[in-house]
C-alpha positions in Angstrom: 45.8 161.9 131.9 49.0 161.2 130.1 51.3 158.5 128.8 52.3 158.1 132.5 48.9 156.7 133.4 47.9 153.0 133.2 46.1 152.0 130.1 43.9 149.2 128.8 42.4 148.5 125.4 39.4 150.6 124.3 37.2 147.7 123.2 37.1 143.9 123.2 39.3 142.2 120.6 38.7 138.9 119.0 41.2 136.3 117.6 41.0 132.8 116.3 43.6 130.5 114.9 45.7 127.4 115.1 48.1 126.9 118.1 51.7 126.3 117.2 52.6 123.4 119.5 49.3 121.7 120.2 47.9 122.1 116.7 44.4 123.0 117.9 42.0 125.8 116.9 41.8 128.4 119.6 39.4 131.3 120.1 40.5 134.3 122.2 39.0 137.5 123.5 40.9 140.3 125.0 38.8 142.6 127.3 39.5 145.9 128.9 40.5 145.7 132.5 40.8 148.0 135.6 43.9 149.7 136.7 46.4 147.6 138.8 44.8 144.4 137.6 47.7 143.6 135.2 47.5 141.0 132.5 45.3 138.0 133.5 44.5 134.9 131.4 41.2 133.2 131.8 40.7 129.6 130.6 37.0 129.8 129.6 36.9 126.1 128.7 37.2 125.5 132.5 34.6 126.4 135.2 36.9 126.9 138.2 40.5 127.8 139.1 40.7 129.2 135.6 42.6 132.5 136.2 46.3 132.7 135.5 48.3 135.9 136.3 51.0 136.9 133.8 53.8 136.7 136.3 57.3 135.3 135.9 56.9 133.2 139.1 54.1 131.4 137.3 56.4 130.2 134.4 56.4 126.4 134.7 58.0 125.6 131.4 60.1 127.5 128.9 60.8 124.9 126.3 60.5 126.8 123.0 57.7 128.9 124.4 56.6 130.4 127.7 54.0 128.4 129.7 52.2 129.9 132.8 50.6 127.7 135.4 48.4 128.7 138.4 48.3 126.9 141.8 45.6 124.5 140.5 47.9 123.4 137.7 45.8 125.2 135.0 48.1 126.3 132.1 48.3 128.7 129.3 51.2 128.6 126.9 52.9 130.5 124.1 52.0 133.8 125.7 55.2 135.7 124.7 54.1 137.2 121.4 50.9 138.6 122.9 52.8 139.9 126.0 55.3 141.6 123.7 52.5 143.4 121.9 51.0 144.5 125.2 54.4 145.8 126.4 55.4 147.6 123.2 51.9 149.1 122.7 51.6 150.3 126.4 48.8 148.0 127.5 49.1 147.7 131.3 45.9 145.9 132.1 43.8 143.3 130.2 41.8 140.2 130.6 42.6 137.5 128.0 39.9 134.8 127.6 41.1 131.7 125.8 39.3 128.4 125.2 42.4 126.3 124.9 45.7 125.8 126.7 47.6 127.7 124.1 47.5 131.2 122.5 46.9 131.1 118.7 50.2 131.6 116.9 48.7 133.8 114.1 51.5 134.4 111.6 54.3 133.7 114.1 54.8 137.3 115.1 53.0 140.0 117.1 51.7 141.7 114.0 48.0 140.7 114.2 47.8 141.6 117.9 49.5 145.0 117.4 47.3 145.9 114.5 44.1 145.1 116.6 45.4 147.1 119.5 46.1 150.1 117.2 42.6 149.8 115.7 41.0 149.6 119.1 43.0 152.4 120.7 43.9 152.7 124.4 41.8 153.8 127.3 43.6 156.0 129.8 43.0 155.8 133.5 43.8 158.3 136.3 46.2 155.7 137.9 49.9 156.3 137.5 52.0 153.6 135.9 54.6 151.8 138.0 58.1 151.0 136.8 61.0 148.8 138.0 64.3 150.6 137.9 67.3 148.2 138.0 69.9 149.3 140.6 72.6 146.5 140.4 73.9 144.4 137.5 72.6 140.9 137.6 73.9 138.2 135.1 73.6 134.5 134.3 76.0 132.4 132.3 75.6 128.9 131.0 78.4 127.7 128.8 78.1 129.8 125.6 74.8 131.4 126.7 74.7 134.7 128.6 72.2 137.2 129.8 72.5 140.3 132.1 70.6 143.4 133.1 72.2 146.5 134.5 71.1 150.1 135.4 70.2 152.8 132.8 68.7 156.2 133.3 65.7 156.4 131.0 64.7 153.4 129.0 64.7 149.6 128.5 67.4 148.6 126.1 67.7 145.1 124.7 70.9 144.1 123.1 70.6 140.6 121.6 72.9 138.3 119.7 72.2 134.9 118.1 74.6 132.4 116.6 73.5 129.6 114.4 75.5 127.0 112.5 73.6 127.9 109.4 75.0 129.8 106.4 71.9 132.0 106.0 71.2 132.9 109.7 74.8 132.8 111.0 75.5 135.5 113.7 73.1 138.4 114.0 73.0 141.2 116.5 70.5 144.1 117.1 69.9 146.6 119.9 66.7 148.5 120.6 65.2 151.0 123.0 61.7 149.6 123.8 60.3 153.0 124.8 62.0 155.2 122.2 62.4 153.2 118.9 60.0 152.3 116.2 59.2 148.7 117.0 57.5 147.7 113.7 60.3 145.4 112.6 60.3 143.7 116.0 56.5 143.2 116.1 56.5 141.9 112.5 59.3 139.4 113.0 58.2 135.7 112.8 59.3 132.7 114.7 61.7 130.4 112.8 63.4 127.0 112.8 65.8 125.0 110.7 64.3 122.4 108.3 66.4 119.6 109.9 64.8 120.4 113.3 61.2 120.0 112.2 61.0 116.2 112.8 62.8 116.5 116.1 60.2 119.1 117.3 57.3 116.8 116.2 58.9 113.9 118.0 58.7 116.0 121.2 55.0 116.6 120.6 55.8 120.2 119.7 55.1 122.3 116.6 52.0 120.2 115.6 50.4 123.4 114.2 53.6 124.7 112.6 53.5 125.5 108.9 55.0 127.9 106.4 52.1 130.2 107.3 53.3 130.8 110.9 57.0 130.1 110.9 60.1 130.8 108.8 61.7 127.5 107.8 65.3 127.7 106.8 67.0 124.9 104.7 70.6 125.5 104.0 70.9 128.9 102.5 67.2 129.0 101.4 64.0 130.2 103.1 61.2 127.8 102.1 58.4 130.3 102.7 56.9 132.1 99.8 57.1 135.3 101.9 60.8 135.8 102.4 62.3 138.0 105.2 60.3 141.0 106.3 63.4 142.8 107.5 67.1 142.2 107.3 67.4 141.1 110.9 64.2 139.2 111.3 65.8 136.2 113.0 67.4 138.2 115.9 64.5 140.6 115.9 62.1 137.7 116.7 64.3 136.8 119.6 64.1 140.4 120.9 60.3 140.1 120.5 60.3 137.0 122.7 62.5 138.7 125.2 60.2 141.7 125.4 57.2 139.4 126.1 59.0 137.5 128.8 60.3 140.7 130.5 56.7 142.0 130.8 56.0 139.1 133.1 57.7 141.3 135.7 54.3 143.1 135.7 55.7 146.6 135.2 57.7 148.6 132.8 61.5 148.1 133.4 64.2 150.7 133.2 67.5 148.9 132.6 69.7 147.4 129.9 69.4 143.7 128.9 72.3 142.1 127.1 71.8 138.6 125.8 73.8 136.2 123.7 72.1 132.9 122.5 69.5 133.1 125.2 65.8 132.3 125.2 62.7 132.0 127.3 64.3 130.0 130.1 67.3 132.4 130.5 65.1 135.5 130.6 62.9 133.9 133.2 65.9 132.9 135.3 67.2 136.5 135.1 64.0 137.9 136.4 64.0 135.4 139.3 67.5 136.3 140.2 66.8 140.1 140.0 63.8 139.9 142.3 65.3 137.5 144.9 67.2 140.5 146.3 65.4 143.8 147.0 68.7 145.7 146.6 68.7 144.9 142.9 65.7 147.1 142.0 63.3 149.8 143.1 59.7 150.2 142.2 58.6 153.7 141.3 55.3 155.5 140.5 55.3 158.1 137.8 53.5 161.2 138.9 54.4 164.1 136.6 52.1 164.9 133.6 54.9 165.9 131.2 58.1 164.2 130.4 60.6 165.8 128.0 61.5 163.6 124.9 61.9 160.4 126.8 59.8 157.9 128.6 61.3 158.7 132.0 62.8 161.8 133.5 64.5 161.5 136.9 62.3 164.3 138.4 59.2 162.3 137.7 60.1 159.4 139.9 58.4 158.9 143.3 59.6 155.8 145.1 57.0 153.4 146.5 59.5 150.8 147.4 
């Protein structure tokens, strides 16, 4: 059994904390799961119709977070930071039990989730992982916002740009390889907002649980948090974290290059929907080889199941 086999966590993980938008206390357990089960959320505060698959078709709202809804209109929201931790750490299958509609925000990053997964370790299976290989370029443009995905040979690249009318944030860009780079800066990057937007968010019944403990707040050229930036590109790195989490709603590892300027949850979800509406845009592969040289994928290891 190798890195090419599906994995789950080695033991049950426990989390508790405030939720960002609803402002409620949430308790969450993450349990090991069987191969090919994917990531499934279970609302344990409900007795029936309480399972929600982590699938991009189940995204019902993408306003400042990603919300999943099943056919019975049962929801779970702000899933992106946890999904990014699963993606980056190589967790293919898990059952997430939650007693609220929203995942706890923790410190506004994926740090707590990643540390717990590292401490647990991963349990290998004998079932090969599946990947999605992008075959054709797909793109979406809305005014000054843009996102695209195009073919690559060996990895998932994310090239992201943000532009803020703020002297501290300004324009930031970063590019990463999800399967090859050290992702610590991405995992540790917190959500952020401008000070002048705080009241607007609350008027929308959002960010009720937001505080300087779980979000960077920027006022002019100052960061109001006692803890300043964790890395030089923390703002754009958090957007990359969100993008990773939303991309994992495809259900599989992706081989392709994503380029995004001023995008967010909604644009990433629309990109996935546009990719999968046409079977010519992608192929699904099962990885069979037990050894790959220096990269996540080698062309010789691919066996098409599409």
